[in-house]
LUMMAR-564432 format. One line per field, with one value per residue: residue number from 1; residue in one letter; x, y, z of N, C-alpha, C in turn. Coordinates in steps of 0.1 Angstrom, whole numbers. Layout:
N
seq	[NUM ...]
type	[A ...]
n_east	[X ...]
n_north	[Y ...]
n_up	[Z ...]
ca_east	[X ...]
ca_north	[Y ...]
ca_up	[Z ...]
c_east	[X ...]
c_north	[Y ...]
c_up	[Z ...]
This chain:
286
seq	[1 2 3 4 5 6 7 8 9 10 11 12 13 14 15 16 17 18 19 20 21 22 23 24 25 26 27 28 29 30 31 32 33 34 35 36 37 38 39 40 41 42 43 44 45 46 47 48 49 50 51 52 53 54 55 56 57 58 59 60 61 62 63 64 65 66 67 68 69 70 71 72 73 74 75 76 77 78 79 80 81 82 83 84 85 86 87 88 89 90 91 92 93 94 95 96 97 98 99 100 101 102 103 104 105 106 107 108 109 110 111 112 113 114 115 116 117 118 119 120 121 122 123 124 125 126 127 128 129 130 131 132 133 134 135 136 137 138 139 140 141 142 143 144 145 146 147 148 149 150 151 152 153 154 155 156 157 158 159 160 161 162 163 164 165 166 167 168 169 170 171 172 173 174 175 176 177 178 179 180 181 182 183 184 185 186 187 188 189 190 191 192 193 194 195 196 197 198 199 200 201 202 203 204 205 206 207 208 209 210 211 212 213 214 215 216 217 218 219 220 221 222 223 224 225 226 227 228 229 230 231 232 233 234 235 236 237 238 239 240 241 242 243 244 245 246 247 248 249 250 251 252 253 254 255 256 257 258 259 260 261 262 263 264 265 266 267 268 269 270 271 272 273 274 275 276 277 278 279 280 281 282 283 284 285 286]
type	[M K F T K M Q G C G N D Y I Y I N G F K E R I S D A E K P D L V R K L S D R H F G I G G D G V I F I N P A E E A D F E M E M Y N A D G T R A E M C G N G I R C V A K F V Y D K G L T D S E H I S V I S A G Q I K Y L T L L L E R Q H P W D R G T V S R V R V N M G S P V L K P G L I P V N V E G E S A V N V P L V V Q G K E Y R M T C V S M G N P H A V I F G E G V R A L D L E K T G P L F E H H E L F P N R V N T E F V E V I D R Q T V L M R V W E R G T G E T L A C G T G C C A V A V A G V L N D L T D P Q I T V K L L G G E L Q I E W N R E Q N L V I M T G P A V T V F E G D Y P K D]
n_east	[-34 -34 -52 -71 -90 -115 -133 -161 -178 -186 -196 -184 -159 -140 -109 -93 -62 -62 -42 -22 -32 -45 -75 -100 -131 -150 -144 -149 -176 -181 -158 -162 -185 -174 -153 -168 -183 -192 -186 -171 -154 -135 -152 -176 -194 -192 -171 -145 -127 -98 -88 -67 -75 -87 -104 -104 -86 -86 -103 -132 -144 -171 -187 -216 -223 -235 -224 -233 -230 -226 -234 -224 -209 -209 -196 -177 -162 -149 -131 -116 -102 -86 -71 -56 -40 -27 -13 5 -1 -9 0 -15 -39 -63 -84 -98 -124 -137 -167 -187 -191 -195 -180 -165 -154 -129 -118 -90 -86 -62 -42 -15 13 35 45 60 54 41 16 -16 -47 -77 -103 -126 -138 -164 -175 -205 -220 -250 -283 -306 -338 -359 -383 -380 -353 -342 -342 -378 -410 -432 -456 -451 -429 -413 -407 -419 -428 -447 -471 -464 -472 -467 -471 -498 -497 -495 -469 -451 -430 -399 -381 -348 -319 -285 -266 -271 -302 -325 -350 -366 -379 -397 -404 -414 -400 -377 -356 -367 -375 -380 -358 -348 -370 -387 -371 -363 -388 -392 -369 -373 -397 -422 -423 -397 -375 -348 -343 -339 -323 -332 -340 -348 -360 -357 -366 -348 -342 -341 -315 -305 -308 -319 -309 -316 -306 -315 -297 -297 -289 -272 -283 -291 -270 -244 -241 -247 -234 -243 -270 -273 -269 -291 -311 -307 -314 -341 -351 -351 -368 -392 -395 -386 -360 -330 -307 -282 -271 -266 -262 -271 -260 -260 -233 -219 -214 -223 -217 -237 -243 -266 -261 -280 -279 -258 -267 -255 -244 -226 -206 -191 -169 -156 -128 -114 -88 -90 -78 -51 -42 -35 -52 -60 -64 -72]
n_north	[-77 -64 -37 -19 10 20 39 44 69 74 50 28 4 -21 -33 -64 -80 -109 -125 -124 -123 -147 -160 -179 -193 -196 -178 -153 -140 -130 -114 -95 -81 -69 -53 -36 -21 12 25 10 -3 -3 8 8 -1 -27 -56 -65 -91 -96 -120 -147 -161 -186 -186 -159 -128 -119 -125 -112 -113 -107 -91 -81 -55 -67 -92 -110 -128 -112 -108 -91 -58 -28 -3 -13 -32 -15 -3 -25 -28 -5 -11 -35 -26 -3 -14 -30 -56 -61 -51 -44 -25 -35 -57 -87 -97 -119 -126 -143 -163 -148 -131 -100 -74 -50 -17 3 36 59 83 104 121 126 117 94 81 54 57 62 48 65 65 40 19 -3 -33 -44 -65 -83 -72 -90 -99 -117 -127 -150 -154 -132 -129 -124 -127 -126 -129 -137 -127 -106 -80 -53 -21 -30 -36 -30 -35 -18 -16 -9 10 15 10 14 -9 -18 -46 -57 -77 -73 -91 -91 -86 -61 -36 -11 20 46 80 111 136 123 131 137 113 89 67 51 41 31 16 -10 -23 -27 -43 -67 -76 -99 -107 -109 -134 -136 -113 -77 -50 -17 9 43 67 98 113 137 147 133 124 124 114 114 95 75 49 18 -7 -42 -58 -38 -12 23 35 57 54 31 9 -13 -8 16 8 -9 10 25 6 2 27 30 9 18 40 64 75 81 57 63 77 100 93 108 107 105 104 112 110 87 74 58 34 17 -5 -13 -28 -47 -56 -49 -35 -6 8 38 53 68 57 55 57 57 54 35 7 -13 -40 -56 -91 -106]
n_up	[103 71 55 31 28 6 -18 -41 -55 -29 -20 1 9 27 18 14 8 -6 -16 2 29 50 57 71 56 75 94 82 80 107 110 90 99 121 110 94 110 119 142 160 145 114 95 70 39 36 31 9 -4 -22 -44 -57 -90 -112 -135 -143 -142 -115 -84 -69 -38 -22 6 24 48 70 71 52 21 -11 -46 -65 -70 -84 -78 -61 -76 -94 -76 -70 -93 -93 -70 -76 -97 -88 -67 -80 -87 -112 -145 -166 -184 -190 -175 -161 -138 -116 -99 -77 -97 -120 -146 -152 -174 -174 -180 -173 -164 -166 -147 -153 -143 -158 -191 -190 -167 -148 -139 -121 -112 -118 -128 -138 -164 -168 -182 -176 -184 -196 -189 -167 -171 -168 -145 -127 -127 -115 -85 -86 -74 -96 -122 -158 -186 -180 -155 -156 -148 -129 -103 -68 -35 -6 28 24 4 -31 -53 -84 -99 -116 -123 -123 -128 -123 -119 -93 -74 -83 -76 -92 -86 -99 -94 -78 -55 -43 -27 -3 9 35 39 59 72 52 34 45 43 17 11 25 14 6 -21 -29 -29 -23 -10 -18 -36 -36 -58 -57 -78 -95 -124 -141 -167 -200 -201 -176 -142 -108 -80 -51 -29 -14 0 2 32 41 41 35 11 -3 -29 -56 -79 -95 -92 -105 -131 -134 -132 -155 -175 -167 -171 -199 -206 -197 -212 -203 -202 -222 -237 -228 -199 -171 -138 -109 -76 -40 -34 -56 -92 -118 -150 -173 -198 -218 -242 -267 -290 -286 -262 -237 -207 -198 -174 -161 -138 -108 -88 -56 -32 2 28 44 65 96 110 140 141 162]
ca_east	[-40 -34 -64 -72 -103 -116 -147 -165 -190 -191 -199 -171 -156 -127 -104 -83 -54 -63 -30 -13 -39 -52 -87 -109 -144 -158 -141 -152 -188 -179 -148 -168 -193 -165 -146 -177 -189 -186 -183 -161 -144 -130 -164 -178 -206 -189 -157 -142 -114 -93 -82 -63 -86 -84 -112 -102 -73 -87 -116 -138 -152 -178 -196 -223 -219 -241 -217 -239 -224 -233 -229 -218 -210 -203 -186 -167 -153 -140 -120 -107 -93 -76 -62 -46 -30 -18 -4 15 -6 -11 5 -24 -50 -75 -84 -111 -126 -148 -174 -199 -192 -197 -168 -166 -142 -127 -107 -85 -84 -50 -37 -1 19 45 42 68 49 32 2 -25 -61 -86 -116 -127 -150 -167 -186 -213 -228 -264 -293 -315 -352 -369 -386 -375 -338 -338 -355 -389 -422 -443 -458 -448 -416 -405 -414 -417 -439 -457 -475 -458 -479 -459 -479 -511 -494 -490 -458 -448 -415 -393 -371 -336 -307 -272 -258 -278 -315 -329 -363 -364 -392 -396 -413 -409 -397 -368 -347 -374 -379 -374 -354 -346 -383 -393 -362 -364 -400 -389 -358 -378 -410 -424 -421 -383 -370 -334 -343 -337 -318 -343 -336 -358 -354 -365 -361 -346 -344 -339 -301 -301 -317 -314 -312 -312 -307 -314 -291 -300 -278 -264 -290 -289 -256 -242 -241 -247 -231 -252 -283 -274 -271 -305 -319 -305 -322 -355 -355 -353 -379 -403 -395 -384 -347 -323 -299 -270 -275 -258 -270 -267 -261 -256 -219 -212 -221 -219 -222 -242 -249 -271 -259 -291 -275 -251 -273 -245 -244 -213 -205 -179 -170 -143 -123 -105 -82 -92 -66 -47 -38 -34 -63 -57 -74 -76]
ca_north	[-78 -51 -34 -6 16 26 43 48 77 73 36 25 -9 -24 -43 -73 -87 -124 -131 -124 -125 -160 -160 -190 -189 -196 -165 -141 -132 -122 -104 -85 -73 -61 -43 -27 -12 26 31 2 -9 6 15 6 -7 -41 -60 -72 -98 -97 -133 -153 -168 -194 -182 -145 -123 -118 -128 -103 -120 -95 -93 -69 -51 -76 -105 -119 -127 -105 -113 -81 -44 -20 6 -22 -38 -4 -1 -37 -26 4 -17 -44 -19 6 -23 -37 -69 -62 -40 -42 -15 -42 -69 -94 -100 -128 -125 -152 -170 -138 -124 -87 -69 -36 -8 12 50 63 96 104 135 127 107 81 76 42 62 56 46 75 61 27 16 -17 -40 -51 -76 -81 -73 -101 -94 -128 -127 -162 -153 -120 -134 -117 -136 -121 -137 -131 -127 -95 -73 -39 -12 -38 -31 -35 -28 -18 -10 -4 20 9 15 7 -12 -25 -54 -60 -82 -70 -100 -90 -82 -47 -31 3 28 59 89 124 138 113 137 137 100 84 54 42 36 24 7 -24 -29 -32 -53 -79 -79 -113 -109 -111 -145 -133 -98 -69 -37 -8 23 53 74 109 117 151 148 120 120 126 110 115 82 71 34 10 -20 -53 -62 -27 0 33 39 69 50 16 8 -22 -2 26 0 -13 22 28 -3 4 40 27 0 26 51 76 80 76 46 67 86 103 91 116 100 112 104 116 107 76 74 44 32 4 -7 -22 -37 -58 -59 -48 -22 -1 18 45 61 70 48 64 51 67 53 21 5 -26 -43 -68 -101 -112]
ca_up	[90 64 48 24 27 -7 -21 -54 -53 -15 -16 7 13 32 8 19 -2 -3 -20 14 41 50 66 67 52 87 101 74 83 119 108 81 107 130 102 88 121 118 155 167 135 104 90 55 35 36 29 -3 -5 -36 -44 -70 -97 -124 -147 -146 -136 -101 -79 -60 -29 -16 17 29 62 80 70 42 8 -22 -59 -74 -66 -94 -73 -55 -86 -99 -67 -71 -104 -88 -60 -82 -106 -80 -58 -88 -90 -127 -153 -177 -183 -192 -167 -159 -124 -114 -86 -76 -109 -131 -150 -157 -181 -169 -186 -163 -170 -158 -146 -153 -142 -169 -201 -187 -155 -149 -137 -111 -117 -113 -132 -144 -172 -166 -190 -166 -190 -200 -178 -166 -170 -164 -130 -120 -126 -108 -86 -81 -76 -104 -135 -170 -191 -174 -144 -160 -143 -122 -90 -56 -24 6 38 18 -7 -43 -61 -97 -99 -127 -117 -132 -122 -129 -111 -80 -77 -81 -79 -95 -84 -104 -88 -74 -41 -39 -17 10 13 47 35 71 75 41 28 50 39 3 11 30 9 2 -35 -32 -21 -19 -7 -30 -36 -41 -62 -58 -89 -100 -137 -143 -181 -206 -200 -162 -132 -94 -74 -38 -29 -1 -4 11 41 44 43 25 7 -11 -44 -60 -93 -102 -91 -115 -143 -134 -134 -169 -182 -164 -177 -213 -208 -194 -221 -195 -204 -233 -233 -221 -188 -159 -125 -98 -64 -28 -33 -69 -104 -127 -164 -177 -212 -222 -256 -270 -301 -280 -250 -227 -199 -196 -163 -159 -126 -101 -77 -47 -20 13 37 46 79 101 119 147 138 175]
c_east	[-40 -47 -63 -87 -104 -131 -149 -178 -195 -195 -186 -170 -142 -121 -92 -76 -54 -51 -20 -20 -47 -63 -96 -123 -153 -156 -147 -164 -187 -169 -154 -177 -185 -158 -156 -183 -183 -183 -172 -152 -138 -141 -165 -191 -204 -175 -156 -128 -110 -84 -76 -75 -81 -91 -110 -89 -74 -101 -120 -147 -159 -187 -203 -219 -224 -235 -223 -231 -232 -226 -220 -219 -202 -193 -174 -157 -144 -128 -111 -97 -82 -66 -52 -36 -21 -9 6 11 -8 -4 -4 -35 -63 -74 -98 -112 -138 -154 -186 -201 -194 -184 -171 -153 -141 -116 -103 -81 -73 -48 -22 4 29 42 49 63 41 18 -5 -39 -70 -101 -115 -139 -152 -178 -193 -221 -242 -273 -302 -329 -362 -371 -380 -360 -334 -334 -366 -402 -434 -444 -453 -433 -407 -413 -411 -430 -450 -459 -468 -465 -470 -467 -491 -509 -489 -479 -457 -433 -412 -381 -360 -326 -295 -262 -263 -292 -318 -344 -362 -378 -390 -407 -407 -406 -387 -359 -354 -378 -372 -370 -352 -358 -388 -384 -363 -377 -399 -380 -364 -392 -411 -422 -406 -377 -356 -332 -340 -330 -329 -338 -348 -353 -363 -358 -360 -348 -341 -325 -297 -312 -310 -318 -307 -314 -307 -309 -293 -287 -269 -272 -288 -274 -255 -242 -242 -245 -240 -266 -284 -275 -285 -314 -318 -314 -337 -360 -359 -366 -392 -404 -394 -370 -341 -313 -286 -274 -264 -267 -263 -270 -257 -240 -212 -221 -215 -225 -225 -247 -254 -270 -269 -287 -267 -257 -263 -246 -230 -214 -192 -180 -157 -140 -112 -101 -84 -81 -63 -42 -37 -45 -59 -68 -79 -84]
c_north	[-65 -49 -21 -2 23 30 47 56 76 59 29 11 -10 -35 -50 -80 -102 -131 -133 -127 -139 -160 -170 -185 -188 -183 -153 -133 -124 -111 -92 -76 -64 -50 -32 -17 2 32 23 -5 1 15 13 0 -22 -44 -67 -78 -100 -109 -137 -160 -175 -189 -168 -141 -122 -122 -117 -111 -109 -99 -80 -66 -60 -90 -114 -117 -119 -109 -103 -67 -36 -10 -2 -27 -27 -2 -13 -34 -16 -2 -26 -37 -10 -2 -31 -52 -72 -50 -36 -32 -22 -55 -75 -98 -109 -126 -134 -159 -161 -131 -111 -82 -54 -30 2 25 56 78 96 119 137 115 93 75 63 46 55 56 57 71 47 25 1 -22 -48 -62 -73 -81 -85 -96 -104 -128 -138 -162 -141 -122 -124 -126 -129 -129 -129 -132 -116 -89 -58 -31 -21 -33 -38 -28 -30 -9 -2 6 12 17 8 4 -19 -33 -58 -67 -78 -79 -101 -84 -67 -44 -16 10 42 68 103 125 128 118 136 124 96 69 45 35 27 14 -7 -31 -34 -44 -67 -83 -93 -116 -112 -122 -143 -119 -90 -56 -28 5 32 64 86 113 132 155 134 115 120 122 112 102 81 56 28 -4 -30 -56 -51 -15 10 35 51 66 35 15 -1 -16 9 19 -4 -2 26 19 -1 17 38 19 7 38 64 83 74 64 50 79 89 101 99 109 109 114 108 112 95 78 60 44 18 3 -17 -32 -49 -63 -59 -34 -18 10 24 54 61 58 55 56 61 66 38 19 -10 -28 -56 -79 -107 -102]
c_up	[83 56 41 23 14 -9 -36 -53 -39 -11 -12 12 19 23 15 8 1 -9 -8 27 40 61 61 64 65 95 95 78 96 117 100 90 116 122 97 98 121 131 162 158 126 98 75 52 34 34 16 -3 -19 -37 -57 -77 -109 -137 -151 -140 -121 -97 -69 -51 -20 -5 21 43 73 79 60 29 -2 -35 -66 -68 -77 -89 -67 -65 -93 -89 -67 -82 -100 -79 -67 -91 -97 -71 -66 -90 -105 -133 -165 -174 -186 -184 -166 -144 -123 -100 -86 -90 -122 -134 -157 -163 -178 -177 -176 -169 -161 -158 -145 -152 -153 -178 -197 -174 -157 -147 -126 -117 -110 -116 -138 -152 -171 -176 -180 -171 -194 -189 -179 -163 -166 -149 -122 -118 -118 -93 -80 -84 -83 -116 -147 -174 -185 -163 -146 -156 -137 -108 -78 -44 -12 17 33 7 -19 -50 -74 -98 -113 -121 -127 -123 -130 -122 -97 -83 -74 -84 -81 -94 -89 -98 -85 -59 -35 -27 -3 15 26 45 47 75 64 34 32 45 25 3 15 25 4 -13 -39 -24 -16 -14 -19 -27 -42 -45 -64 -67 -94 -114 -139 -158 -187 -205 -185 -152 -118 -87 -60 -37 -15 -5 7 19 45 48 32 23 -1 -26 -45 -75 -101 -102 -102 -129 -145 -137 -149 -178 -180 -170 -192 -215 -205 -202 -213 -197 -217 -228 -226 -212 -178 -147 -114 -84 -52 -28 -46 -81 -111 -141 -168 -191 -214 -237 -261 -281 -296 -267 -238 -220 -195 -185 -163 -147 -119 -91 -69 -35 -9 23 39 61 82 111 127 145 151 183]
């Protein structure tokens, strides 16, 4: 089975060409766990299958490292765009990708050594759609029309969280000392908190100024990752809702930087960032 290892700001996944590789749905969770293992497999935050689609140009079928399905990954979808263009599956610089029923629209930013080159994808701009703020749709078990700056008690300590769905659930925690946090200890407590029926991705954010934030993230089913694109989008929305940041920000991550804009007039979140191929190879399926 051929694979491609790719990363966006250090958020790394193993990509499988579903146009060529035939793997049953029953096989996928166990295969994902094997491939994602950083000691005995290829190593990654999960696996993404790139499949044909009727509703869009391509389907992104995404799995966390523990073999569970996930709805959306901002860094992952940028790498899907690079994969399909660089592999010649499309010649268009504008594509659509569906994941868990959600269609996203992407613009591929090309690098060319010569004007006549076809070019390769270096960065991708993604229309991530509208943020979901209603608690029941995120989902988070709190009352009201939104969950903005609401209390969350974890092991006797009260945090203030703002919850946003960008196709998957996020709890954004603003505070200081983000670099010093022991996420291996505290991350699972947030992920499995009783307020989140589908678990949650948790972003711990330190505001540097109104255009810049520092973020670390604990992703459900994976653990701490070097970046989370949908998490950055959720942070941009949460920053505006709490009057901590402007609608256009740079998010500094352990693996790099993403540029995020929440267009309030259109209620759309736009993410721009890198997509990088790390290496390719063959993996024995048996």
